[in-house]
MIKE-837936 format. One record per residue (C-alpha): residue in three letters; x, y negated, z negated. Coordinates in steps of 0.2 Angstrom, whole numbers, plus 5000, padded with zeros to 4 digits. Layout:
BEGIN
ALAXYZ;...
This chain:
BEGIN
MET545945994607;LYS547645984600;LYS548446134592;LEU548646114573;SER550346154566;ALA551146134550;CYS552746184539;ILE552846224521;MET553846124509;PRO554046174491;CYS554546024480;LEU555746034466;ASP555445894454;MET557045874444;CYS557245804426;ASN558845834416;GLY559445954429;ARG557846064428;VAL556346094439;VAL554846014431;LYS553045984435;GLY551745854428;VAL550045804430;GLN549745624438;PHE551545594435;VAL551545624416;ASN551345774404;ILE552945854411;ARG553346044408;ASP554846154413;ALA554746254429;GLY556446334430;ASP558246314437;PRO558346224453;VAL559546344462;ALA558546494457;CYS556946414463;ALA557746354480;ARG558446534483;VAL556746614479;TYR555846494490;CYS556946514505;GLU556846704503;ALA554946684503;GLY554846594519;ALA554846404515;ASP555246304530;GLU555946154521;LEU556246104503;ALA556145944493;LEU557245894478;LEU556645744469;ASP557545674454;ILE556045594447;THR556845494433;ALA558345434442;THR557545264447;VAL556845234430;GLU558445274421;GLY559445164433;ARG560645304439;ALA561045384455;THR560445554460;MET561345704452;LEU562545754466;ASP563145914457;VAL561345984458;VAL561145934476;ARG562846024480;LYS562246184471;VAL560546184479;ALA561346154496;GLY562446304493;ALA560846414489;ALA559646344502;THR559446414520;VAL558246284526;PRO558346094528;PHE558046004512;THR557545824508;VAL558245734492;GLY557545584484;GLY557645484468;GLY558945354463;ILE559445324481;THR559545134482;ASP560745094497;VAL561645164512;ASP563145214501;ALA562045314489;ALA561145394504;ALA562845444512;ALA563345524496;VAL561845634495;LEU561945684513;GLU563845724511;ALA563345834496;GLY562345944507;ALA560545864509;THR559745864526;LYS558745714524;VAL558545574511;SER556945504503;VAL556845324497;SER555345244488;SER555645104476;ALA557145044484;ALA556345044501;PHE554844934494;ARG555944814485;LYS557244794499;PRO556444844515;ASP558044804524;VAL558844954517;ILE557645064528;ASN558344984543;ALA560145004537;MET559845184534;VAL558945224550;LYS560445134559;ALA561745224549;PHE561045404549;GLY559645414562;SER557745414559;ASP557645594557;LYS558745584541;VAL557645454533;THR556045484524;VAL555045354515;ALA553945404500;ILE552445304495;ASP551645334478;ALA549945274479;ALA548345264468;ALA546545224472;ASN546145044469;PRO544544974476;ALA545344794475;MET546544834489;PRO545944814508;SER546245004511;GLY545745054494;TYR547545114489;GLU548945024480;VAL550745054481;PHE551645104465;ILE553545114462;ASP554745174448;GLY554145354448;GLY552345294449;ARG552445184434;THR552345014441;ALA550944934451;THR551444824465;GLY549844734471;ALA550244794488;ASP549144884500;ALA549745064503;ILE549145084521;GLU549844914526;TRP551544964519;ALA551445124529;ARG551045024544;ARG552644924541;LEU553645084539;ASP553145144556;GLY553844984563;PHE555545024554;GLY555645194564;VAL555745304549;GLY555745494552;THR554445544540;ILE553145464528;LEU552845554512;PRO551345484502;THR550945554485;SER549245514477;LYS549345474459;THR547445514458;THR547645694463;ASP549445734458;GLY549545904449;VAL547645914446;ARG547446054459;THR545845984465;GLY546445954483;TYR547545834492;ASP546945654494;LEU546245674511;PRO545645494514;LEU547445434510;ILE548245554523;ARG546945504536;LYS547245324534;ILE549145334534;LYS549145454549;ALA548045324558;VAL549445184557;THR550945284560;THR551745394573;ALA552945474560;PRO552545654553;VAL551545634537;VAL551845744522;ALA550345804512;SER550845784493;GLY549945794477;GLY548445904472;ALA548546074481;GLY547646204471;LYS546846324483;LEU547246394500;GLU545846284508;HIS546646124502;PHE548146154513;TYR547046184528;GLU546046024524;ALA547645924524;VAL548245994541;VAL546545944548;ALA546745764540;GLY548345744550;ALA549745814539;THR551045924547;ILE552145954532;LEU551246034517;LEU552145994501;ALA551646084484;ALA552446114468;SER551446194453;VAL550446314464;PHE552146384470;HIS553146364453;PHE551846454443;ARG551446584457;ILE549646534459;ILE549946544478;THR551346624487;ILE552146564503;PRO551846724513;GLU549946714507;LEU549846534512;LYS550546564530;ALA549446714533;TYR547946604528;LEU548446464539;ARG548746574554;GLY547046644551;ARG546346474552;GLY547246444569;VAL548646344562;GLU550346374569;VAL551746394556;PRO553546454558;GLY554046624555;ALA553446794560;
């Protein structure tokens, strides 16, 4: 039996320069300063960070590069930046500002060629594609792709989109379930399993963690990167506590 392993990725959802957290992509509330949050999470043992400018695409603007630079100055672990990255030039600007990886979602769906261009320009390990998905029984897989920060239904099957992404050679796939986001009832395990079944890329579990058990369930479902926001922001679960729990369940995690 293959040894289970995972790394922990706190997510800093950004709005107007502040870290925020919502429920099912709405009902946003403030969760702190991004630089302070990044510093605290790195000191607590985070393995990676995600910085997502959640309104950039909807507002038709680029990622806040000044925030990326400040977080890069505070972070001691790799961090992925997403939101408002529409082409290779925008991705290059974010990477030059200090990001380790870029994450694209809406632009990737609208113009799939941009994924190939980014992979060619920066290498697959620098490119993450995020998929916002919601349960929809009318889809062949039961999941539909949403874009524009989860606001716009596309009519496209989320698992088929993940299969296409695997063919593009992306480094990581980050699916977030609108159905479970922020409600703390557990990750959308069927979504993780179905995406893992069609891709060779690492899969990020995102949307719904509320208890220690939820993280372990996501690893068993096939995720190797465990992303969470509110449980960390509001100190419901600490990173050392989570790592100790996962080790106790036989999951390899970085750190002592």
